[in-house]
Each structure stands twice: as C-alpha cells, then as structure tokens.
C-alpha positions, 0 to 999 in steps of 0.5 A: 500499501506505501508504495501507490501512496502519492509521492512528490516528485524531483529534488527534494530540497535541501535545508541550506538552500532554503537558510541561504536563500534567505541570507541573500534576499535579507541582505539584498535588503538590507542594501537597499534600506543603506541606500535609502538610508545614505538619501534620506540623511544627504536630504537632511544635511542639505535640507539643514544647510538651506536653513541656515543659509536663510536663518529660519531654525529649524525644530526637534522631530519630538517638539514638532510632534507635540505642536 
C-alpha cells in the first residue's frame, strides 16, 4: 500500500539552500535600506544647510510632534 501512496516528485529541497536564499534576500534588502538611509541623511543635511542660509530655525522632531 505504501507504494501506491502519492509522492512528491523532483529533488528534495535542501534546508541549507532555503536558508541561503533567505540570507541573500535579507542582505539585498539591507543594502537597499542602507542606500535609502544614506539618501535620507543627505536630504536632511541639505535641508539643514538651506535653513541656516535662510536664517530659519528648525524644530527638533520631538518638539514638532507635540505641536
């Protein structure tokens, strides 16, 4: 009877391969997030420089949330 039971076809998935694929995906996401962070920090630096050139004072993020 066991011979008549349905079986999955093809090679069996290797747990190491699955973990390696997940690691690569996380590393790719990490690299993307690092790029976005660098871009955001650059934008913030430019905003600070522009505000100082225009003589505007920037409120801190915490004080802006309370207003």
